[in-house]
ROKOLZA-916507 format. One record per residue: x, y, z of N, C-alpha, C, O in turn; residue in one letter; residue number from 1. Coordinates in Angstrom, 3 decimals, padded with zeros to 6 digits. Layout:
! ROKOLZA-916507
+----------+----------+----------+----------+----------+----------+----------+----------+----------+----------+----------+----------+------+------+
|      npx |      npy |      npz |     capx |     capy |     capz |      cpx |      cpy |      cpz |      opx |      opy |      opz | resn | resi |
+----------+----------+----------+----------+----------+----------+----------+----------+----------+----------+----------+----------+------+------+
|        X |        Y |        Z |        X |        Y |        Z |        X |        Y |        Z |        X |        Y |        Z |    A |  NUM |
...
+----------+----------+----------+----------+----------+----------+----------+----------+----------+----------+----------+----------+------+------+
! end
This chain:
! ROKOLZA-916507
+----------+----------+----------+----------+----------+----------+----------+----------+----------+----------+----------+----------+------+------+
|      npx |      npy |      npz |     capx |     capy |     capz |      cpx |      cpy |      cpz |      opx |      opy |      opz | resn | resi |
+----------+----------+----------+----------+----------+----------+----------+----------+----------+----------+----------+----------+------+------+
|  000.854 | -001.177 |  000.000 |  000.000 |  000.000 |  000.000 |  000.891 |  001.227 |  000.000 |  001.913 |  001.252 |  000.684 |    M |    1 |
|  000.515 |  002.242 | -000.758 |  001.337 |  003.439 | -000.892 |  000.476 |  004.688 | -000.770 | -000.753 |  004.624 | -000.805 |    V |    2 |
|  001.152 |  005.832 | -000.626 |  000.442 |  007.105 | -000.594 | -000.234 |  007.365 | -001.930 |  000.197 |  006.839 | -002.956 |    G |    3 |
| -001.281 |  008.165 | -001.926 | -002.083 |  008.361 | -003.125 | -001.302 |  008.985 | -004.278 | -001.461 |  008.558 | -005.421 |    K |    4 |
| -000.459 |  009.990 | -004.006 |  000.223 |  010.699 | -005.079 |  001.672 |  010.278 | -005.254 |  002.192 |  010.303 | -006.370 |    K |    5 |
|  002.329 |  009.893 | -004.170 |  003.773 |  009.736 | -004.193 |  004.270 |  008.406 | -004.716 |  005.378 |  008.340 | -005.249 |    S |    6 |
|  003.488 |  007.337 | -004.583 |  003.962 |  006.016 | -004.950 |  004.686 |  005.318 | -003.817 |  005.126 |  004.180 | -003.985 |    G |    7 |
|  004.824 |  005.961 | -002.669 |  005.449 |  005.366 | -001.489 |  004.749 |  005.931 | -000.250 |  004.138 |  006.998 | -000.323 |    Y |    8 |
|  004.828 |  005.231 |  000.885 |  004.209 |  005.776 |  002.106 |  004.895 |  007.077 |  002.501 |  006.120 |  007.185 |  002.436 |    P |    9 |
|  004.110 |  008.055 |  002.907 |  004.669 |  009.358 |  003.251 |  004.622 |  009.608 |  004.743 |  003.733 |  009.138 |  005.453 |    Q |   10 |
|  005.612 |  010.367 |  005.197 |  005.705 |  010.748 |  006.605 |  004.445 |  011.495 |  007.025 |  003.918 |  012.324 |  006.284 |    R |   11 |
|  003.979 |  011.185 |  008.217 |  002.795 |  011.776 |  008.854 |  001.470 |  011.279 |  008.268 |  000.402 |  011.743 |  008.666 |    F |   12 |
|  001.540 |  010.344 |  007.333 |  000.312 |  009.753 |  006.809 | -000.070 |  008.555 |  007.667 |  000.782 |  007.880 |  008.245 |    H |   13 |
| -001.365 |  008.314 |  007.731 | -001.912 |  007.240 |  008.561 | -002.324 |  006.086 |  007.648 | -002.976 |  006.273 |  006.621 |    V |   14 |
| -001.920 |  004.901 |  008.060 | -002.261 |  003.675 |  007.343 | -002.841 |  002.672 |  008.331 | -002.462 |  002.663 |  009.502 |    Y |   15 |
| -003.739 |  001.847 |  007.876 | -004.177 |  000.703 |  008.652 | -003.066 | -000.329 |  008.503 | -002.729 | -000.727 |  007.388 |    L |   16 |
| -002.489 | -000.766 |  009.640 | -001.307 | -001.623 |  009.612 | -001.581 | -002.908 |  010.388 | -002.128 | -002.880 |  011.490 |    V |   17 |
| -001.196 | -004.018 |  009.800 | -001.326 | -005.322 |  010.448 | -000.104 | -005.526 |  011.349 |  000.993 | -005.789 |  010.855 |    E |   18 |
| -000.290 | -005.406 |  012.669 |  000.825 | -005.474 |  013.610 |  001.100 | -006.884 |  014.134 |  002.184 | -007.142 |  014.656 |    L |   19 |
|  000.144 | -007.794 |  014.004 |  000.358 | -009.162 |  014.493 |  001.249 | -009.920 |  013.522 |  001.182 | -009.662 |  012.321 |    D |   20 |
|  002.069 | -010.832 |  013.985 |  002.171 | -011.296 |  015.365 |  002.995 | -010.328 |  016.222 |  003.894 | -009.643 |  015.733 |    P |   21 |
|  002.664 | -010.296 |  017.493 |  003.376 | -009.466 |  018.452 |  003.859 | -010.340 |  019.602 |  003.497 | -011.512 |  019.707 |    T |   22 |
|  004.677 | -009.752 |  020.455 |  005.203 | -010.451 |  021.621 |  004.997 | -009.568 |  022.842 |  005.178 | -008.352 |  022.773 |    V |   23 |
|  004.621 | -010.178 |  023.957 |  004.539 | -009.456 |  025.229 |  003.617 | -008.260 |  025.210 |  002.437 | -008.378 |  024.880 |    G |   24 |
|  004.155 | -007.107 |  025.564 |  003.355 | -005.892 |  025.736 |  003.264 | -005.026 |  024.490 |  002.812 | -003.884 |  024.568 |    S |   25 |
|  003.684 | -005.544 |  023.343 |  003.586 | -004.774 |  022.106 |  002.117 | -004.563 |  021.750 |  001.278 | -005.430 |  021.993 |    E |   26 |
|  001.815 | -003.392 |  021.166 |  000.449 | -003.115 |  020.728 |  000.091 | -004.113 |  019.640 |  000.847 | -004.334 |  018.693 |    I |   27 |
| -001.078 | -004.705 |  019.802 | -001.500 | -005.806 |  018.939 | -002.536 | -005.378 |  017.897 | -002.982 | -004.231 |  017.872 |    K |   28 |
| -002.889 | -006.299 |  017.073 | -003.953 | -006.318 |  016.070 | -003.704 | -005.358 |  014.918 | -002.641 | -004.744 |  014.827 |    K |   29 |
| -004.671 | -005.236 |  014.057 | -004.606 | -004.314 |  012.925 | -005.177 | -002.993 |  013.388 | -006.307 | -002.927 |  013.872 |    T |   30 |
| -004.387 | -001.938 |  013.238 | -004.819 | -000.631 |  013.734 | -004.187 |  000.490 |  012.924 | -003.223 |  000.260 |  012.194 |    R |   31 |
| -004.720 |  001.696 |  013.044 | -004.106 |  002.828 |  012.342 | -002.750 |  003.165 |  012.967 | -002.570 |  003.109 |  014.183 |    P |   32 |
| -001.807 |  003.514 |  012.096 | -000.461 |  003.894 |  012.527 |  000.000 |  005.081 |  011.696 | -000.383 |  005.231 |  010.535 |    C |   33 |
|  000.827 |  005.922 |  012.306 |  001.397 |  007.082 |  011.618 |  002.804 |  006.722 |  011.156 |  003.603 |  006.208 |  011.939 |    V |   34 |
|  003.106 |  006.986 |  009.895 |  004.464 |  006.801 |  009.397 |  005.310 |  007.950 |  009.938 |  004.979 |  009.118 |  009.734 |    V |   35 |
|  006.410 |  007.614 |  010.633 |  007.268 |  008.659 |  011.194 |  008.656 |  008.694 |  010.547 |  009.432 |  009.615 |  010.803 |    I |   36 |
|  008.969 |  007.709 |  009.721 |  010.263 |  007.730 |  009.033 |  010.245 |  008.803 |  007.940 |  009.201 |  009.077 |  007.348 |    S |   37 |
|  011.405 |  009.403 |  007.680 |  011.488 |  010.448 |  006.650 |  011.182 |  009.898 |  005.248 |  011.436 |  008.729 |  004.956 |    P |   38 |
|  010.639 |  010.752 |  004.404 |  010.272 |  010.346 |  003.047 |  011.447 |  009.788 |  002.254 |  011.262 |  008.890 |  001.433 |    D |   39 |
|  012.649 |  010.301 |  002.484 |  013.832 |  009.792 |  001.775 |  014.021 |  008.304 |  002.062 |  014.338 |  007.535 |  001.154 |    E |   40 |
|  013.830 |  007.897 |  003.307 |  013.909 |  006.475 |  003.662 |  012.732 |  005.714 |  003.068 |  012.902 |  004.626 |  002.518 |    M |   41 |
|  011.541 |  006.286 |  003.179 |  010.323 |  005.624 |  002.703 |  010.374 |  005.355 |  001.202 |  009.816 |  004.373 |  000.713 |    N |   42 |
|  011.046 |  006.237 |  000.490 |  011.164 |  006.112 | -000.961 |  012.059 |  004.933 | -001.356 |  011.806 |  004.275 | -002.366 |    R |   43 |
|  013.102 |  004.665 | -000.567 |  014.136 |  003.725 | -000.997 |  014.169 |  002.387 | -000.263 |  014.706 |  001.414 | -000.792 |    H |   44 |
|  013.615 |  002.319 |  000.926 |  013.660 |  001.080 |  001.705 |  012.347 |  000.312 |  001.595 |  011.315 |  000.885 |  001.245 |    L |   45 |
|  012.386 | -000.967 |  001.891 |  011.177 | -001.796 |  001.888 |  010.456 | -001.744 |  003.224 |  009.415 | -002.377 |  003.400 |    R |   46 |
|  011.009 | -000.989 |  004.165 |  010.417 | -000.861 |  005.492 |  010.122 |  000.606 |  005.795 |  010.698 |  001.510 |  005.189 |    T |   47 |
|  009.212 |  000.822 |  006.745 |  008.908 |  002.164 |  007.252 |  008.860 |  002.100 |  008.775 |  008.579 |  001.052 |  009.356 |    V |   48 |
|  009.135 |  003.224 |  009.403 |  009.017 |  003.321 |  010.853 |  007.651 |  003.913 |  011.156 |  007.278 |  004.954 |  010.616 |    I |   49 |
|  006.903 |  003.231 |  012.032 |  005.534 |  003.660 |  012.332 |  005.350 |  003.822 |  013.842 |  006.102 |  003.269 |  014.645 |    I |   50 |
|  004.334 |  004.594 |  014.195 |  003.890 |  004.717 |  015.584 |  002.400 |  004.383 |  015.594 |  001.615 |  005.040 |  014.910 |    A |   51 |
|  002.006 |  003.368 |  016.363 |  000.592 |  002.983 |  016.415 | -000.272 |  004.076 |  017.050 |  000.189 |  004.854 |  017.885 |    P |   52 |
| -001.519 |  004.110 |  016.633 | -002.511 |  004.997 |  017.236 | -003.427 |  004.140 |  018.106 | -003.704 |  002.984 |  017.787 |    M |   53 |
| -003.885 |  004.718 |  019.196 | -004.757 |  003.996 |  020.107 | -005.857 |  004.913 |  020.606 | -005.653 |  006.118 |  020.756 |    T |   54 |
| -007.018 |  004.342 |  020.862 | -008.123 |  005.134 |  021.426 | -008.066 |  005.136 |  022.955 | -008.846 |  005.831 |  023.606 |    S |   55 |
| -007.142 |  004.359 |  023.526 | -006.933 |  004.372 |  024.975 | -006.124 |  005.610 |  025.320 | -004.947 |  005.711 |  024.974 |    T |   56 |
| -006.765 |  006.551 |  026.005 | -006.104 |  007.814 |  026.320 | -005.264 |  007.664 |  027.580 | -005.780 |  007.308 |  028.639 |    L |   57 |
| -003.978 |  007.935 |  027.464 | -003.042 |  007.887 |  028.586 | -002.254 |  009.196 |  028.587 | -001.884 |  009.712 |  027.533 |    R |   58 |
| -002.011 |  009.708 |  029.754 | -001.218 |  010.924 |  029.868 |  000.219 |  010.507 |  030.190 |  000.637 |  010.493 |  031.348 |    V |   59 |
|  000.958 |  010.170 |  029.137 |  002.372 |  009.822 |  029.227 |  003.134 |  010.824 |  028.373 |  002.592 |  011.326 |  027.388 |    Y |   60 |
|  004.380 |  011.124 |  028.727 |  005.168 |  012.030 |  027.876 |  005.368 |  011.482 |  026.459 |  005.600 |  012.249 |  025.524 |    P |   61 |
|  005.279 |  010.162 |  026.300 |  005.508 |  009.539 |  024.998 |  004.222 |  009.340 |  024.192 |  004.252 |  008.726 |  023.126 |    S |   62 |
|  003.108 |  009.848 |  024.686 |  001.826 |  009.722 |  023.972 |  001.399 |  011.097 |  023.474 |  001.324 |  012.055 |  024.242 |    R |   63 |
|  001.122 |  011.176 |  022.182 |  000.730 |  012.428 |  021.544 | -000.785 |  012.421 |  021.338 | -001.304 |  011.550 |  020.640 |    I |   64 |
| -001.504 |  013.380 |  021.936 | -002.944 |  013.426 |  021.696 | -003.231 |  013.772 |  020.231 | -002.549 |  014.600 |  019.628 |    P |   65 |
| -004.258 |  013.118 |  019.673 | -004.607 |  013.366 |  018.274 | -006.106 |  013.168 |  018.099 | -006.708 |  012.284 |  018.707 |    V |   66 |
| -006.689 |  014.002 |  017.262 | -008.054 |  013.779 |  016.795 | -007.935 |  013.471 |  015.317 | -007.455 |  014.285 |  014.528 |    T |   67 |
| -008.384 |  012.271 |  014.956 | -008.257 |  011.822 |  013.573 | -009.555 |  011.155 |  013.165 | -010.045 |  010.256 |  013.848 |    F |   68 |
| -010.106 |  011.599 |  012.050 | -011.397 |  011.091 |  011.561 | -012.471 |  011.203 |  012.638 | -013.310 |  010.315 |  012.788 |    K |   69 |
| -012.435 |  012.310 |  013.390 | -013.454 |  012.581 |  014.399 | -013.299 |  011.820 |  015.700 | -014.140 |  011.951 |  016.588 |    G |   70 |
| -012.237 |  011.021 |  015.838 | -012.030 |  010.252 |  017.068 | -010.796 |  010.746 |  017.799 | -009.768 |  011.041 |  017.190 |    K |   71 |
| -010.919 |  010.831 |  019.122 | -009.774 |  011.224 |  019.945 | -008.966 |  009.993 |  020.319 | -009.510 |  008.912 |  020.542 |    Q |   72 |
| -007.663 |  010.181 |  020.381 | -006.795 |  009.082 |  020.767 | -005.398 |  009.572 |  021.021 | -005.169 |  010.765 |  021.220 |    G |   73 |
| -004.459 |  008.643 |  021.014 | -003.045 |  008.948 |  021.205 | -002.229 |  008.280 |  020.110 | -002.595 |  007.228 |  019.586 |    N |   74 |
| -001.112 |  008.921 |  019.779 | -000.072 |  008.286 |  018.990 |  000.937 |  007.780 |  020.007 |  001.466 |  008.561 |  020.798 |    I |   75 |
|  001.211 |  006.480 |  019.993 |  002.044 |  005.845 |  021.013 |  003.501 |  005.802 |  020.570 |  003.934 |  004.841 |  019.933 |    A |   76 |
|  004.260 |  006.849 |  020.909 |  005.668 |  006.896 |  020.533 |  006.511 |  005.920 |  021.353 |  007.656 |  005.642 |  020.995 |    L |   77 |
|  005.961 |  005.402 |  022.440 |  006.653 |  004.372 |  023.214 |  006.510 |  002.997 |  022.562 |  007.046 |  002.013 |  023.070 |    D |   78 |
|  005.788 |  002.924 |  021.436 |  005.573 |  001.658 |  020.730 |  006.044 |  001.717 |  019.276 |  005.587 |  000.931 |  018.446 |    Q |   79 |
|  006.968 |  002.656 |  018.959 |  007.422 |  002.762 |  017.568 |  008.118 |  001.469 |  017.146 |  008.773 |  000.800 |  017.944 |    I |   80 |
|  007.954 |  001.145 |  015.868 |  008.615 | -000.042 |  015.326 |  008.766 |  000.080 |  013.822 |  008.107 |  000.891 |  013.173 |    R |   81 |
|  009.637 | -000.736 |  013.294 |  009.853 | -000.795 |  011.855 |  009.066 | -001.969 |  011.306 |  009.121 | -003.072 |  011.850 |    T |   82 |
|  008.328 | -001.729 |  010.222 |  007.533 | -002.792 |  009.602 |  007.781 | -002.798 |  008.096 |  008.119 | -001.774 |  007.502 |    V |   83 |
|  007.608 | -003.957 |  007.500 |  007.663 | -004.077 |  006.051 |  006.457 | -003.346 |  005.455 |  005.378 | -003.349 |  006.048 |    D |   84 |
|  006.629 | -002.736 |  004.318 |  005.535 | -002.010 |  003.665 |  004.340 | -002.910 |  003.353 |  003.219 | -002.425 |  003.199 |    K |   85 |
|  004.578 | -004.216 |  003.261 |  003.473 | -005.142 |  003.002 |  002.459 | -005.156 |  004.143 |  001.314 | -005.561 |  003.939 |    E |   86 |
|  002.854 | -004.725 |  005.334 |  001.919 | -004.676 |  006.470 |  000.952 | -003.502 |  006.371 | -000.062 | -003.480 |  007.068 |    R |   87 |
|  001.254 | -002.515 |  005.505 |  000.387 | -001.350 |  005.327 | -000.764 | -001.739 |  004.417 | -000.561 | -002.050 |  003.243 |    L |   88 |
| -001.980 | -001.721 |  004.966 | -003.143 | -002.216 |  004.231 | -003.916 | -001.126 |  003.504 | -004.215 | -001.269 |  002.318 |    L |   89 |
| -004.241 | -000.043 |  004.191 | -005.095 |  000.999 |  003.622 | -004.598 |  002.377 |  004.044 | -004.262 |  002.591 |  005.208 |    T |   90 |
| -004.553 |  003.297 |  003.106 | -004.177 |  004.686 |  003.396 | -005.402 |  005.411 |  003.943 | -006.462 |  005.396 |  003.317 |    H |   91 |
| -005.265 |  006.049 |  005.115 | -006.401 |  006.714 |  005.753 | -006.314 |  008.235 |  005.745 | -007.294 |  008.897 |  006.085 |    W |   92 |
| -005.190 |  008.803 |  005.372 | -005.081 |  010.263 |  005.386 | -003.821 |  010.710 |  006.096 | -002.841 |  009.970 |  006.174 |    G |   93 |
| -003.856 |  011.922 |  006.611 | -002.678 |  012.551 |  007.214 | -003.080 |  013.201 |  008.533 | -004.170 |  013.763 |  008.644 |    E |   94 |
| -002.202 |  013.126 |  009.531 | -002.500 |  013.785 |  010.807 | -002.358 |  015.292 |  010.635 | -001.609 |  015.744 |  009.769 |    V |   95 |
| -003.068 |  016.079 |  011.446 | -003.008 |  017.542 |  011.335 | -001.590 |  018.081 |  011.529 | -000.761 |  017.456 |  012.190 |    P |   96 |
| -001.329 |  019.244 |  010.945 |  000.002 |  019.847 |  010.998 |  000.463 |  020.118 |  012.435 |  001.639 |  019.926 |  012.744 |    Q |   97 |
| -000.428 |  020.553 |  013.305 | -000.043 |  020.797 |  014.706 |  000.402 |  019.498 |  015.375 |  001.327 |  019.500 |  016.187 |    A |   98 |
| -000.256 |  018.389 |  015.033 |  000.126 |  017.085 |  015.572 |  001.488 |  016.671 |  015.029 |  002.292 |  016.088 |  015.757 |    T |   99 |
|  001.755 |  016.964 |  013.763 |  003.051 |  016.645 |  013.166 |  004.179 |  017.338 |  013.931 |  005.203 |  016.723 |  014.229 |    Q |  100 |
|  003.985 |  018.609 |  014.244 |  005.008 |  019.367 |  014.980 |  005.185 |  018.794 |  016.382 |  006.314 |  018.605 |  016.835 |    K |  101 |
|  004.080 |  018.516 |  017.071 |  004.146 |  017.948 |  018.419 |  004.874 |  016.605 |  018.391 |  005.685 |  016.318 |  019.271 |    H |  102 |
|  004.588 |  015.794 |  017.392 |  005.222 |  014.486 |  017.234 |  006.741 |  014.650 |  017.064 |  007.513 |  013.984 |  017.754 |    L |  103 |
|  007.169 |  015.520 |  016.162 |  008.606 |  015.737 |  015.934 |  009.300 |  016.293 |  017.171 |  010.399 |  015.859 |  017.516 |    C |  104 |
|  008.662 |  017.251 |  017.839 |  009.243 |  017.824 |  019.054 |  009.417 |  016.758 |  020.130 |  010.437 |  016.726 |  020.819 |    D |  105 |
|  008.425 |  015.889 |  020.272 |  008.480 |  014.840 |  021.290 |  009.551 |  013.806 |  020.947 |  010.287 |  013.369 |  021.831 |    T |  106 |
|  009.650 |  013.408 |  019.676 |  010.703 |  012.473 |  019.274 |  012.091 |  013.066 |  019.540 |  012.987 |  012.376 |  020.027 |    L |  107 |
|  012.255 |  014.333 |  019.219 |  013.548 |  015.002 |  019.466 |  013.875 |  014.973 |  020.946 |  015.009 |  014.681 |  021.325 |    T |  108 |
|  012.903 |  015.268 |  021.779 |  013.106 |  015.264 |  023.239 |  013.425 |  013.856 |  023.747 |  014.294 |  013.680 |  024.601 |    E |  109 |
|  012.718 |  012.856 |  023.216 |  012.921 |  011.466 |  023.652 |  014.348 |  010.976 |  023.354 |  014.932 |  010.240 |  024.149 |    M |  110 |
|  014.899 |  011.384 |  022.217 |  016.185 |  010.832 |  021.777 |  017.342 |  011.819 |  021.929 |  018.417 |  011.611 |  021.367 |    F |  111 |
|  017.121 |  012.890 |  022.688 |  018.158 |  013.873 |  022.937 |  019.277 |  013.255 |  023.769 |  019.032 |  012.386 |  024.606 |    K |  112 |
|  020.467 |  013.696 |  023.542 |  021.696 |  013.327 |  024.288 |  022.588 |  012.541 |  023.471 |  023.660 |  012.147 |  023.932 |    R |  113 |
+----------+----------+----------+----------+----------+----------+----------+----------+----------+----------+----------+----------+------+------+
! end
């Protein structure tokens, strides 16, 4: 599955992603995920880095609040993982620009040092 115009998954776009099989406390099942890897990587690699979205609201520094398709939830940056593009099933759209900035700021803070 690819972005509508680009021919490859694009950063900040949401896809329905098949996450199973999982182990332990990893977020399970097929769910919406935000692509967080840069477009340069997405264009050339067979994998993308994603962050799952969840409707379970938690106030953690690693959870980004988001309203997407009229539903409130979180982007779980504590559950980021790399997946093969074959796991991307359906393109659902793009997260709002304010969420994109919050996501990047939080990732920068998480990996600082």
